[in-house]
C-alpha positions as CSV (number, residue, x, y, z in Angstrom):
1,X,-24.3,-4.8,46.8
2,X,-23.0,-2.0,48.8
3,X,-22.1,1.4,47.4
4,X,-18.4,0.6,48.1
5,X,-18.7,-2.6,46.1
6,X,-20.5,-0.8,43.1
7,X,-17.7,1.9,43.2
8,X,-15.1,-0.8,43.2
9,X,-16.7,-2.4,40.2
10,X,-16.9,1.0,38.4
11,X,-13.2,1.6,39.3
12,X,-12.2,-1.8,37.8
13,X,-14.3,-1.1,34.7
14,X,-12.4,2.2,34.2
15,X,-9.0,0.5,34.6
16,X,-10.0,-2.2,32.1
17,X,-11.2,0.4,29.7
18,X,-7.9,2.5,30.0
19,X,-5.8,-0.7,29.6
20,X,-7.8,-1.8,26.6
21,X,-7.5,1.6,24.8
22,X,-3.8,1.3,25.1
23,X,-3.8,-2.2,23.8
24,X,-6.0,-1.3,20.9
25,X,-3.5,1.4,19.9
26,X,-0.9,-1.3,19.6
27,X,-3.1,-3.9,17.9
28,X,-4.3,-1.6,15.0
29,X,-0.8,-1.2,13.4
30,X,-0.1,-5.0,14.0
31,X,-3.2,-6.0,12.2
32,X,-2.4,-3.6,9.4
33,X,1.0,-5.1,9.1
34,X,-0.3,-8.6,9.1
35,X,-2.7,-7.8,6.5
36,X,0.0,-6.3,4.1
37,X,2.2,-9.4,4.7
38,X,-0.7,-11.7,3.6
39,X,-1.3,-9.5,0.5
40,X,2.4,-9.7,-0.4
41,X,2.4,-13.5,0.0
42,X,-0.8,-13.7,-2.0
43,X,0.6,-11.7,-4.8
44,X,3.8,-13.7,-5.0
45,X,2.5,-17.3,-4.3
46,X,-1.3,-17.5,-4.3
47,X,-3.0,-20.3,-2.3
48,X,0.3,-21.3,-0.5
49,X,-1.4,-21.2,3.0
50,X,-4.6,-22.2,4.6
51,X,-6.7,-19.1,5.3
52,X,-9.2,-21.2,7.5
53,X,-6.4,-21.8,9.9
54,X,-5.8,-18.1,10.3
55,X,-9.5,-17.5,11.1
56,X,-9.2,-19.8,14.1
57,X,-6.0,-18.1,15.5
58,X,-3.5,-20.5,13.9
59,X,-0.1,-19.6,12.6
60,X,0.7,-18.7,9.1
61,X,2.4,-21.8,7.6
62,X,3.5,-21.6,4.0
63,X,3.3,-24.5,1.7
64,X,6.1,-23.6,-0.8
């Protein structure tokens, strides 16, 4: 690879890191809110959803 190609890769990496850091700031409070929602549901109606589905990115579906 040429020096210019390596510099381009470094610049791409830096852009990705910057964008990722901004996304992480948004994701942290979302994850906390999701956790609190699950805790509230668990306290009100234990075992009313499939936790395994959530591990694989599925939606929270209640069986009420």
